[in-house]
N, C-alpha and C positions, 0 to 999 in steps of 0.2 A: 679754356685749356690756353695756356699760350705756347706756342712752337719758335724754335728757333728759326730765322729764314735759312734757307739752303739746305737744313740738315733733315735726313731722311727720318720718317716718321719710322719709330719701332713700336710692333705691338706686344707687350711682354705681361707674364703671368706671374706675380708676385705670391710665393706660397710660404706663408708665416704666420704664427698662430700668434704673436706678440700686434697689437694692433696700433700701438703707439710706434712700434718701428715701421709697420705699414704705412701709418698717416706720413712719418717723416720721408720715407721713400718716396710715395705718392707726391706730398710738398716739391719736392727735389728734382724728380724725374718727370715730372709733367711741365715743367719750364724746358726742358729738354727736346722735345719732340718726341714724347711717350706716351703711347695710349696703354693704359695700364687695365689688367685684372688682377682680383684678389682671390685667394683661397685660404681658410685658417686650418684646414686638415689635408689631409693626404688624399681622402676620398672624394674629397669635393675638387682636389687639383686634378686628382686623375681625369674624372667626368669632362671637368674645363680642357686640360688638354689634350683629350680624345674627339672633343667636338670643335675646335677652333684653332685656326691657322696661328698660334704664335709663331714670333722670331726668335723670342729668347726667353727661358724660364730662370727665376731667382728662387731657389729651395732651399730651407731653412731644413737643417738636419733632423731635428726633435719636433715631430708633428704629431696630433692625437690622431688617430684612426688607422694611418699608415707612415709609418716613418719616412725620413727623404730617402734613404739609403733603399729599401723595398720600391717606391714610389719611381726613382732613377732605373731601376734594374726592370719593372715592369714596362717601363715607358720604351726602353730600349730596345728589351729581348721580348716582349710578348706583343707590343704593339709596334714595333718598327720604327717609331718615331728619333729623328735624329735633330730635334730641334736643340740648339746649344742650352747647355744647363750649367749655372753658375752655382756652387752649392754655399749656403750662407750659413754659418755655424760658431758654437763658442769653441768646439772642440778643435784643439789646435796640435795635437801631436803629430807626428809624422805618421804613424798608424792609422790614425782617422784620417787624413789626408789620403791616403793610399788606397783605403775603402772606397773613399767617395769616388775617388779615379775608377777604381776597379767596378763601380757600379754604376758609371758613366758618365759621370759629372766631367767638364770640359774645363771649370776654374773652379777655386777654391778661395772665399774670402773668410776672415777670422772676425768675430765679433770681439768689442766692439769696432766697428769701419767707419771710416771718412765716407760722407756719399758722394765727394770729389771721386773718389779711387774707385767706387761702385759704379758711377757713371763710366768713369775710364776704363773699366775691365769691361763693362757691357758692350761698350763701342768698339771694342777690340772686337769681341766675340762675336759681335755682328757682323762686321768688316771681314772677317775669317770666313764664316759661315756663309755670306753672301753671294761669294762666287761659285756656291755650288746650287744656288737655288734653281740654276735653270734645269737642273738635272731633277727636280722635284714638281712633279706636277699636284695640284689640289685642286677638286671642287667638291665643295661643303664638307662633309667627311669621308671623302674619297682620297686617296693618295696614291700617285704611282713614282715610284723612283726608276728613274730611267737609267741610274749606272748600276743597280742591280736586280733591275727587272722585278722588284716587290711592289705588290699592289696590296693596298689594307683599307679597309671599308671599319669605320667606326671602332678602330684597333684591332679587326678581324684580319687575318691574314686571308687572301683572296688568290687563288692558284687558276692561270688561264692558259690556254694553247696559245703556241705564237701567235695564229692568225687572230684570237681574241684580243692578245696582246696589243698586236697590229692597231686594230680598229679602235681599241678602249685610248691609247695615247694619240691618235689623230682626233679623236672626239674631244679629249680634255685637251689638246692645244687649241683647238677652234672654241671651246666652250666661253661661252652659252648658244654661240651662232650655229646655225644649222652647216652641217656636212652633205653636201650631194653625194646621193646614192653613186653615180658615175666615180665620184673621188675616192670612194671607199673600195671599189670593184677594182680600180686601177692601182689602188694601193697595195692589194693582195695579189693580184692576176695581170697586172700592167693592162697591154692591150688584147687578151686572149683572156677573158672570163669563160668558165665554164657555163657548158648548158644548165638551164632550169637556174633557181634563185637558190643558188648557193651563199650568197652575201645573208639572206634573211635566216638560212640555216646557223650561220655562224653569229649571228647579233641574237637570236634565241638563244643559243649557248653562253653569248656575255650576259644576257639579261639574267638566265638561269642564276650566274655567279655572283652578278653585281646587285642586282634588285631581289630577287626571289628571297633571300634570308632576310629580308631587312623592310621595314614598314612604310618607308617612303622610295617609290620607284625615280631614276634620276638620268634613264636613259628614255628619250622619248621620239617617236616618230613622226615626221613634219608629212603628211599625206603629199604622195606624189611629189615629193622634194627630196627628203633626204632624213638624216638622223641629227639629233642633238643631245648632249648631256648638260643637264642644269639639276638643281634642286628643284626648281618650280616646274610646272609642264606649260606656262605659259609662252 
């Protein structure tokens, strides 16, 4: 893969059932600092979007399994994922475009299209959203939006108490490094921690919400040191 010197590497999900169009997009964008994943139906695309941190999604409207409008609606309203979406379709009426934007699309490009224009629109979407990335923390399939205070794991909303939210934010900021116990106690209580092991109680509640409903735990205890959040336990 050839990358343009000095350009940001953009990871994009291309959701398109026409494999010739996919091949043309790949041949062009891979020369311009893109890492590409492809899905040829809406259901596979949703699985990829829920489990991978993409910078941008190019979405065909007419797809087998789940059409682009439904995909976009589920991505926004059910999964809470704010990744920019460029809708790519042959439908070019004003009504079609309005439906696309109402479903959550950020831009709309009509087929047939020039690859140079696709690239330019993707660059604009990336630059527009990149300033917001500091508000989104991601570790594996876990995300926290610090603007909306919403937490999702594998697309499922996770509700947390204010104390657990503070702990999770600190752990995610440091991930995959270890956060000492003293730092976490100071975060919650400054210089006056309560009697007993109140920190352990809060971490138990956090694990119940973040780890228990899922197959792989991501909150790990480092004996006599502190805690860390990571996809692996090493």
